[in-house]
C-alpha positions, 0 to 999 in steps of 0.5 A: 196450625190454624183451626178450620174456621181460622184457616178458611179466612186465612186462605181467603186472605192469602189468595187475595194477597198473593196475586197471579200464580207465579208458576203459570204455564209459559206457552207461546203462540205458534207462527200464524204463517206456519200453523196448519188449520188442523193445528189451529183447531187442536190448539183452540180445543186444548186451551178452552174450558167451558162453563155452563151457567144460567139464563141470560141476565141471571147471576150465573150468567153474569159470574160466568162472564166475569170468569171469561173476562178475568181469566182469558189468557191468549192461547194459554186458557180461554173460558167459554161460558154457555147458557144453561137452565140453571143448577138443576140441569147443569149437573146433568150437563157436567156429567154427560154433555161432551165438551162441558167441563165446569158448571154452577151447581148447588150444595143440594145438587148431589141429593137431587142426583141421588134420586135419579135411579139411572145414575151410579156413583155420581160423587165420583163423576162430579166434584167441586173446585170451590164453594162460591156464594149463597142463592136466596129464596125469593117468594113474591105474593099478594100482601095477604100472604104473610108467611110461607105456610099461607101458600099451602094448597095454592098454585105456585110457580117454580120457574122452568123445569130443570132450573135451580129454582125448580129443584131447590125451591121445591125442596125448600118448601118440603123442608118447610112442610108446605105442600103447594100446587107447583107449576113450571113457567118462565119467570116473566110469564109467572109474574104476569100470571101473578098480576092476573091472579092465575097463581098465588106466588112466584118463587125464585132461588137465585143470588140477590139482587135478581134482575127480574125481581128487582125490576118488578113493580109491586105497587101496593099489591105484592111483597116478599113472603117471610120464610124463617129458617126452621131448626129442623132444616137440611144442613144444605140450607142456611138462614138469610135475609132480603133487605131494602138495599137489595130490593128498594121496591119490595122491602121496607125498613124491616128485612125479610127472613128467608133461607138460602142454598150454596152455589158451588163451581162443579167440575167433571172429574176427568182422569188424571193425565188426560188432555181435559185434566191438563186444561182443568189444572190450568183453570184451577191455577188461574182461578185461585191465583187471580181470584183477587181480580174477581173482587174488583168493583166492576165484577158481580158483588157476590164474588166478595162472599166467596171463601175459597178454602170452605169445604162442602159437606158431602162433596169431594174437592177436585184433586188439583184444587185441593193440591193448590190450597195445600201448597199455598197453606204451607207457603203462606204459613212459612212466609207469614208466621204473623198471620198464623199467630193472629188467626190462632188468637181468634175465636173459632166462631169468628169466621167472617172474611171482612171482619177478620181482615179488618181486624188483621189490618188493625193488628198488624198496624199496632205491631 
């Protein structure tokens, strides 16, 4: 069997190569002339899965729209994106709001919820379907501010209260050992306050490129602040960079060191056998089975960072999602023994999807 690092890339390849799930449910549209109003409402609710996203124009909102465009399947499955404040508030929405099935949260979200003494056994109620992409820390400040440590004691904005930036950004600053005077205002207001000198920095923790950041005109006054990854940082965070390709107006030839936190597709752990559980099973089959469609050029580029088989430390994968992965591991190994032999030959540390995929293509061509 493939080793863990190999299997992560192996499952990504298997999913991309497999196409739509062959066992998708074969439901049929009721005769419109015979269907009652009550039956219509019942059918629509039974087939609609909601996903709480983020603010308009943000990455979460855009990838939520991608899910709807790609996975909507007539009467079998409808994806309904909902505007949200971001990862911080999304977790509460998944846990408590009736009608919210899925949401974009982060790898550090469970740590956030454990600090709320009102919540019990939160790990049983919120699980994950897949690890998605990383959200990078962006710090915009005057050029006199060279590193994150220079902001100690300064006034810094962390987006609106309850947003993903509000929690993850503050947590990252704590990991850096930097204490600031934190405020919460929306990002356009924060940028205007920065221009006027009313605050010293604007923080955004979001998947690059962030639209409001990319559209900011820094002139010769502002830039990205370096925030190198410290060795002592929480395992929920990883090293990252911001490059000129991401932000031509804010980055020169040298990439800016920063850190990132993973985004995951969270789900309410509905009881097995319930109607809600049934439609989530249909969502899992559609999401994994048609994932290759999310890699199309017109979809958000962050989808190409996703490794469907990746585990998340401290999180439990939703049962139907784990079962889907297990079934396909067995099928793909049986159908493609050459894949198994190939990944067995790779080094454990070589887990980059694109690199391994290209190497695999060359390997098969040579054979």
